[in-house]
OpenMM code with the backbone's topology and positions (N, CA, C; nanometers):
from openmm import Vec3, app, unit

residues = "UNK UNK UNK UNK UNK UNK UNK UNK UNK UNK UNK UNK UNK UNK UNK UNK UNK UNK UNK UNK UNK UNK UNK UNK UNK UNK UNK UNK UNK UNK UNK UNK UNK UNK UNK UNK UNK UNK UNK UNK UNK UNK UNK UNK UNK UNK UNK UNK UNK UNK UNK UNK UNK UNK UNK UNK UNK UNK UNK UNK UNK UNK UNK UNK UNK UNK UNK UNK UNK UNK UNK UNK UNK UNK UNK UNK UNK UNK UNK UNK UNK UNK UNK UNK UNK UNK UNK UNK UNK UNK UNK UNK UNK UNK UNK UNK UNK UNK UNK UNK UNK UNK UNK UNK UNK UNK UNK".split()
positions = [
    Vec3(7.8788, 1.9097, -6.6146),
    Vec3(7.8816, 2.0207, -6.7061),
    Vec3(7.7501, 2.0237, -6.7813),
    Vec3(7.7062, 2.1415, -6.8161),
    Vec3(7.5855, 2.1533, -6.8960),
    Vec3(7.6048, 2.2641, -6.9976),
    Vec3(7.5205, 2.2631, -7.0984),
    Vec3(7.5283, 2.3658, -7.2021),
    Vec3(7.3944, 2.4352, -7.2138),
    Vec3(7.3989, 2.5580, -7.2563),
    Vec3(7.2769, 2.6327, -7.2838),
    Vec3(7.2526, 2.6254, -7.4339),
    Vec3(7.1362, 2.5740, -7.4748),
    Vec3(7.1029, 2.5625, -7.6173),
    Vec3(7.1686, 2.4409, -7.6804),
    Vec3(7.1545, 2.4254, -7.8105),
    Vec3(7.2168, 2.3151, -7.8833),
    Vec3(7.1164, 2.2108, -7.9257),
    Vec3(7.1581, 2.1231, -8.0148),
    Vec3(7.0735, 2.0143, -8.0644),
    Vec3(7.0944, 1.8907, -7.9791),
    Vec3(6.9920, 1.8074, -7.9683),
    Vec3(7.0024, 1.6866, -7.8870),
    Vec3(7.0220, 1.5642, -7.9746),
    Vec3(7.0909, 1.4666, -7.9211),
    Vec3(7.1114, 1.3393, -7.9879),
    Vec3(7.1717, 1.2438, -7.8878),
    Vec3(7.1690, 1.1161, -7.9183),
    Vec3(7.2289, 1.0190, -7.8274),
    Vec3(7.3247, 0.9308, -7.9044),
    Vec3(7.4197, 0.8784, -7.8330),
    Vec3(7.5137, 0.7839, -7.8902),
    Vec3(7.5079, 0.6603, -7.8014),
    Vec3(7.4824, 0.5462, -7.8598),
    Vec3(7.4644, 0.4251, -7.7811),
    Vec3(7.5922, 0.3421, -7.7792),
    Vec3(7.6065, 0.2661, -7.6717),
    Vec3(7.7197, 0.1753, -7.6558),
    Vec3(7.7083, 0.0643, -7.7595),
    Vec3(7.8196, 0.0304, -7.8243),
    Vec3(7.8165, -0.0650, -7.9344),
    Vec3(7.8280, -0.2091, -7.8872),
    Vec3(7.9202, -0.2379, -7.7986),
    Vec3(7.9419, -0.3773, -7.7591),
    Vec3(7.9669, -0.3866, -7.6093),
    Vec3(7.9051, -0.4848, -7.5455),
    Vec3(7.9256, -0.5053, -7.4025),
    Vec3(8.0542, -0.5818, -7.3729),
    Vec3(8.1226, -0.6275, -7.4756),
    Vec3(8.2446, -0.7048, -7.4563),
    Vec3(8.3526, -0.6248, -7.3850),
    Vec3(8.3458, -0.4933, -7.3929),
    Vec3(8.4470, -0.4080, -7.3325),
    Vec3(8.3968, -0.3397, -7.2061),
    Vec3(8.3057, -0.4004, -7.1349),
    Vec3(8.2415, -0.3350, -7.0209),
    Vec3(8.3391, -0.2972, -6.9096),
    Vec3(8.4537, -0.3647, -6.8989),
    Vec3(8.5513, -0.3292, -6.7961),
    Vec3(8.6173, -0.1947, -6.8232),
    Vec3(8.6071, -0.1458, -6.9447),
    Vec3(8.6700, -0.0196, -6.9821),
    Vec3(8.5736, 0.0979, -6.9765),
    Vec3(8.4534, 0.0754, -6.9268),
    Vec3(8.3522, 0.1802, -6.9257),
    Vec3(8.3139, 0.2164, -6.7835),
    Vec3(8.2643, 0.3382, -6.7660),
    Vec3(8.2182, 0.3850, -6.6368),
    Vec3(8.0810, 0.4487, -6.6545),
    Vec3(8.0368, 0.5286, -6.5609),
    Vec3(7.9026, 0.5873, -6.5626),
    Vec3(7.8769, 0.6731, -6.6851),
    Vec3(7.7511, 0.7068, -6.7042),
    Vec3(7.7107, 0.7902, -6.8173),
    Vec3(7.7638, 0.9322, -6.8032),
    Vec3(7.7739, 0.9993, -6.9150),
    Vec3(7.8217, 1.1363, -6.9187),
    Vec3(7.7486, 1.2082, -7.0299),
    Vec3(7.7029, 1.3277, -7.0030),
    Vec3(7.6413, 1.4105, -7.1058),
    Vec3(7.7414, 1.5181, -7.1430),
    Vec3(7.7742, 1.5255, -7.2710),
    Vec3(7.8729, 1.6224, -7.3178),
    Vec3(7.8173, 1.7007, -7.4355),
    Vec3(7.8776, 1.8114, -7.4620),
    Vec3(7.8446, 1.8881, -7.5812),
    Vec3(7.9740, 1.9163, -7.6542),
    Vec3(7.9796, 1.8788, -7.7785),
    Vec3(8.0996, 1.8979, -7.8589),
    Vec3(8.0710, 1.9987, -7.9688),
    Vec3(8.1205, 2.1202, -7.9502),
    Vec3(8.1072, 2.2264, -8.0490),
    Vec3(7.9640, 2.2440, -8.0959),
    Vec3(7.8709, 2.2539, -8.0014),
    Vec3(7.7321, 2.2852, -8.0328),
    Vec3(7.6409, 2.1658, -8.0473),
    Vec3(7.6919, 2.0436, -8.0506),
    Vec3(7.6088, 1.9245, -8.0624),
    Vec3(7.6011, 1.8574, -7.9265),
    Vec3(7.4830, 1.8490, -7.8697),
    Vec3(7.4665, 1.7891, -7.7376),
    Vec3(7.4486, 1.6390, -7.7524),
    Vec3(7.5287, 1.5618, -7.6797),
    Vec3(7.5249, 1.4161, -7.6846),
    Vec3(7.5126, 1.3608, -7.5437),
    Vec3(7.4450, 1.2497, -7.5309),
    Vec3(7.4454, 1.1757, -7.4049),
    Vec3(7.5180, 1.0458, -7.4308),
    Vec3(7.6251, 1.0230, -7.3565),
    Vec3(7.7017, 0.9002, -7.3696),
    Vec3(7.6652, 0.8104, -7.2526),
    Vec3(7.5879, 0.7024, -7.2775),
    Vec3(7.5439, 0.6176, -7.1673),
    Vec3(7.6584, 0.5447, -7.0973),
    Vec3(7.7682, 0.5255, -7.1672),
    Vec3(7.8857, 0.4631, -7.1080),
    Vec3(8.0074, 0.5363, -7.1610),
    Vec3(8.1052, 0.5555, -7.0757),
    Vec3(8.2222, 0.6345, -7.1121),
    Vec3(8.3467, 0.5469, -7.1048),
    Vec3(8.4239, 0.5456, -7.2113),
    Vec3(8.5469, 0.4682, -7.2166),
    Vec3(8.6502, 0.5299, -7.1225),
    Vec3(8.6970, 0.4528, -7.0251),
    Vec3(8.7909, 0.5065, -6.9260),
    Vec3(8.9324, 0.5172, -6.9800),
    Vec3(8.9565, 0.4648, -7.0982),
    Vec3(9.0908, 0.4706, -7.1553),
    Vec3(9.1061, 0.5803, -7.2599),
    Vec3(9.0133, 0.6767, -7.2628),
    Vec3(9.0312, 0.7920, -7.3514),
    Vec3(9.1665, 0.8554, -7.3230),
    Vec3(9.2371, 0.8964, -7.4281),
    Vec3(9.3686, 0.9571, -7.4104),
    Vec3(9.3643, 1.1089, -7.4208),
    Vec3(9.2748, 1.1626, -7.5024),
    Vec3(9.2674, 1.3071, -7.5223),
    Vec3(9.1217, 1.3505, -7.5160),
    Vec3(9.0942, 1.4521, -7.4359),
    Vec3(8.9616, 1.5140, -7.4332),
    Vec3(8.9821, 1.6629, -7.4556),
    Vec3(8.9176, 1.7137, -7.5609),
    Vec3(8.9259, 1.8557, -7.5916),
    Vec3(8.7845, 1.9105, -7.6024),
    Vec3(8.7372, 1.9703, -7.4945),
    Vec3(8.6059, 2.0346, -7.4910),
    Vec3(8.6243, 2.1860, -7.4817),
    Vec3(8.7291, 2.2361, -7.5436),
    Vec3(8.7570, 2.3792, -7.5388),
    Vec3(8.6581, 2.4576, -7.6241),
    Vec3(8.6385, 2.5820, -7.5832),
    Vec3(8.5554, 2.6777, -7.6568),
    Vec3(8.4125, 2.6278, -7.6807),
    Vec3(8.3581, 2.5599, -7.5841),
    Vec3(8.2161, 2.5256, -7.5820),
    Vec3(8.1502, 2.6208, -7.4832),
    Vec3(8.0241, 2.6009, -7.4593),
    Vec3(7.9554, 2.6880, -7.3636),
    Vec3(7.9216, 2.6106, -7.2364),
    Vec3(8.0152, 2.5274, -7.1911),
    Vec3(7.9917, 2.4502, -7.0700),
    Vec3(7.9800, 2.5428, -6.9505),
    Vec3(7.8890, 2.5092, -6.8597),
    Vec3(7.8729, 2.5808, -6.7339),
    Vec3(7.8685, 2.4789, -6.6220),
    Vec3(7.8931, 2.5241, -6.5006),
    Vec3(7.8875, 2.4356, -6.3851),
    Vec3(8.0270, 2.3954, -6.3420),
    Vec3(8.0382, 2.2769, -6.2865),
    Vec3(8.1655, 2.2306, -6.2320),
    Vec3(8.2181, 2.1128, -6.3137),
    Vec3(8.3449, 2.0814, -6.2951),
    Vec3(8.4034, 1.9621, -6.3568),
    Vec3(8.3604, 1.8433, -6.2714),
    Vec3(8.2958, 1.7422, -6.3296),
    Vec3(8.2496, 1.6285, -6.2495),
    Vec3(8.3666, 1.5467, -6.1941),
    Vec3(8.3510, 1.4968, -6.0719),
    Vec3(8.4546, 1.4148, -6.0085),
    Vec3(8.4877, 1.2904, -6.0887),
    Vec3(8.3916, 1.2392, -6.1622),
    Vec3(8.4103, 1.1147, -6.2367),
    Vec3(8.5208, 1.1257, -6.3413),
    Vec3(8.5596, 1.2462, -6.3768),
    Vec3(8.6667, 1.2624, -6.4752),
    Vec3(8.7969, 1.2013, -6.4236),
    Vec3(8.8109, 1.1893, -6.2926),
    Vec3(8.9275, 1.1246, -6.2332),
    Vec3(8.9336, 0.9754, -6.2589),
    Vec3(8.8249, 0.9160, -6.3083),
    Vec3(8.8225, 0.7731, -6.3417),
    Vec3(8.8774, 0.7444, -6.4811),
    Vec3(8.9069, 0.8468, -6.5577),
    Vec3(8.9579, 0.8290, -6.6942),
    Vec3(9.1088, 0.8070, -6.6876),
    Vec3(9.1467, 0.6867, -6.6455),
    Vec3(9.2848, 0.6558, -6.6087),
    Vec3(9.3843, 0.6635, -6.7236),
    Vec3(9.3386, 0.6596, -6.8468),
    Vec3(9.4288, 0.6678, -6.9615),
    Vec3(9.4462, 0.8081, -7.0155),
    Vec3(9.3846, 0.9062, -6.9503),
    Vec3(9.3827, 1.0429, -7.0017),
    Vec3(9.5211, 1.1075, -6.9969),
    Vec3(9.5677, 1.1556, -7.1127),
    Vec3(9.6971, 1.2234, -7.1228),
    Vec3(9.6815, 1.3735, -7.1449),
    Vec3(9.5718, 1.4145, -7.2099),
    Vec3(9.5487, 1.5560, -7.2384),
    Vec3(9.4047, 1.5909, -7.2056),
    Vec3(9.3854, 1.6973, -7.1287),
    Vec3(9.2526, 1.7464, -7.0928),
    Vec3(9.2471, 1.8959, -7.1210),
    Vec3(9.1682, 1.9340, -7.2212),
    Vec3(9.1521, 2.0748, -7.2573),
    Vec3(9.0080, 2.1164, -7.2347),
    Vec3(8.9874, 2.2034, -7.1378),
    Vec3(8.8546, 2.2561, -7.1061),
    Vec3(8.8557, 2.4090, -7.1089),
    Vec3(8.9543, 2.4673, -7.1742),
    Vec3(8.9690, 2.6125, -7.1693),
    Vec3(8.8583, 2.6853, -7.2448),
    Vec3(8.8359, 2.8085, -7.2037),
    Vec3(8.7395, 2.9015, -7.2636),
    Vec3(8.5963, 2.8463, -7.2605),
    Vec3(8.5497, 2.8159, -7.1402),
    Vec3(8.4124, 2.7754, -7.1136),
    Vec3(8.3608, 2.8627, -6.9995),
    Vec3(8.2530, 2.8218, -6.9386),
    Vec3(8.1988, 2.8923, -6.8231),
    Vec3(8.2047, 2.8068, -6.6982),
    Vec3(8.3075, 2.7215, -6.6878),
    Vec3(8.3198, 2.6324, -6.5728),
    Vec3(8.3586, 2.7117, -6.4492),
    Vec3(8.3087, 2.6668, -6.3333),
    Vec3(8.3379, 2.7360, -6.2084),
    Vec3(8.3507, 2.6356, -6.0960),
    Vec3(8.3917, 2.6831, -5.9808),
    Vec3(8.4063, 2.5977, -5.8639),
    Vec3(8.5510, 2.5578, -5.8421),
    Vec3(8.5681, 2.4564, -5.7605),
    Vec3(8.7000, 2.4069, -5.7224),
    Vec3(8.7437, 2.2983, -5.8206),
    Vec3(8.8714, 2.2972, -5.8538),
    Vec3(8.9261, 2.1905, -5.9376),
    Vec3(8.9146, 2.0609, -5.8577),
    Vec3(8.8483, 1.9575, -5.9117),
    Vec3(8.8224, 1.8368, -5.8325),
    Vec3(8.9498, 1.7619, -5.7929),
    Vec3(8.9508, 1.7156, -5.6686),
    Vec3(9.0639, 1.6383, -5.6168),
    Vec3(9.0809, 1.5071, -5.6919),
    Vec3(8.9742, 1.4578, -5.7562),
    Vec3(8.9817, 1.3309, -5.8293),
    Vec3(9.0810, 1.3370, -5.9453),
    Vec3(9.1206, 1.4575, -5.9874),
    Vec3(9.2190, 1.4695, -6.0957),
    Vec3(9.3546, 1.4135, -6.0550),
    Vec3(9.3790, 1.3968, -5.9247),
    Vec3(9.5053, 1.3388, -5.8799),
    Vec3(9.5199, 1.1936, -5.9236),
    Vec3(9.4107, 1.1289, -5.9623),
    Vec3(9.4149, 0.9896, -6.0079),
    Vec3(9.4582, 0.9776, -6.1536),
    Vec3(9.4714, 1.0881, -6.2227),
    Vec3(9.5120, 1.0873, -6.3636),
    Vec3(9.6644, 1.0809, -6.3705),
    Vec3(9.7185, 0.9636, -6.3438),
    Vec3(9.8634, 0.9480, -6.3267),
    Vec3(9.9434, 0.9628, -6.4558),
    Vec3(9.8807, 0.9497, -6.5722),
    Vec3(9.9540, 0.9655, -6.6983),
    Vec3(9.9234, 1.0988, -6.7662),
    Vec3(9.8512, 1.1880, -6.6956),
    Vec3(9.8152, 1.3180, -6.7520),
    Vec3(9.9414, 1.4005, -6.7787),
    Vec3(9.9562, 1.4463, -6.9029),
    Vec3(10.0720, 1.5252, -6.9433),
    Vec3(10.0385, 1.6726, -6.9615),
    Vec3(9.9139, 1.7021, -6.9999),
    Vec3(9.8764, 1.8395, -7.0312),
    Vec3(9.7323, 1.8642, -6.9889),
    Vec3(9.7096, 1.9784, -6.9226),
    Vec3(9.5746, 2.0163, -6.8817),
    Vec3(9.5625, 2.1675, -6.8945),
    Vec3(9.4558, 2.2131, -6.9599),
    Vec3(9.4329, 2.3565, -6.9750),
    Vec3(9.2922, 2.3891, -6.9283),
    Vec3(9.2828, 2.4603, -6.8164),
    Vec3(9.1552, 2.5025, -6.7593),
    Vec3(9.1408, 2.6543, -6.7660),
    Vec3(9.2246, 2.7206, -6.8419),
    Vec3(9.2245, 2.8667, -6.8463),
    Vec3(9.0953, 2.9216, -6.9058),
    Vec3(9.0707, 3.0484, -6.8803),
    Vec3(8.9509, 3.1197, -6.9269),
    Vec3(8.8225, 3.0556, -6.8749),
    Vec3(8.8260, 3.0111, -6.7506),
    Vec3(8.7110, 2.9624, -6.6762),
    Vec3(8.7096, 3.0365, -6.5433),
    Vec3(8.6183, 3.0003, -6.4562),
    Vec3(8.6080, 3.0639, -6.3246),
    Vec3(8.6422, 2.9625, -6.2159),
    Vec3(8.7517, 2.8883, -6.2373),
    Vec3(8.7924, 2.7823, -6.1462),
    Vec3(8.8768, 2.8398, -6.0330),
    Vec3(8.8759, 2.7694, -5.9200),
    Vec3(8.9551, 2.8103, -5.8056),
    Vec3(9.0182, 2.6904, -5.7393),
    Vec3(9.0982, 2.7160, -5.6401),
    Vec3(9.1605, 2.6092, -5.5642),
    Vec3(9.2930, 2.5660, -5.6243),
    Vec3(9.3513, 2.4653, -5.5602),
    Vec3(9.4808, 2.4140, -5.6025),
    Vec3(9.4637, 2.3039, -5.7054),
    Vec3(9.5654, 2.2860, -5.7875),
    Vec3(9.5678, 2.1731, -5.8805),
    Vec3(9.6162, 2.0526, -5.8014),
    Vec3(9.5371, 1.9459, -5.7969),
    Vec3(9.5738, 1.8284, -5.7157),
    Vec3(9.7026, 1.7623, -5.7624),
] * unit.nanometer
topology = app.Topology()
chain = topology.addChain("A")
for resn in residues:
    res = topology.addResidue(resn, chain)
    for name in ("N", "CA", "C"):
        topology.addAtom(name, app.Element.getBySymbol(name[0]), res)
């Protein structure tokens, strides 16, 4: 996902003691603030990136967030096929991809 415009900043990983809970880097924008997360906690439970100006596709790596229960990406400019990697989100209870240009089946 990418955003058009916004301020830049970085957030650094605090402790390597939890390295088993982290995966690859991810660049996100939260309500106009662009952040680069060098490591992403795979046990996040809720992600709400709704009403941002995200464009592009949903990255496959989102399927590695095994603790994810809620995923809200509605009202962005996302397009393409819903990634098959979402089938790995076995505890996912709620997902909203509406008001995007997504296609395909929900895995």
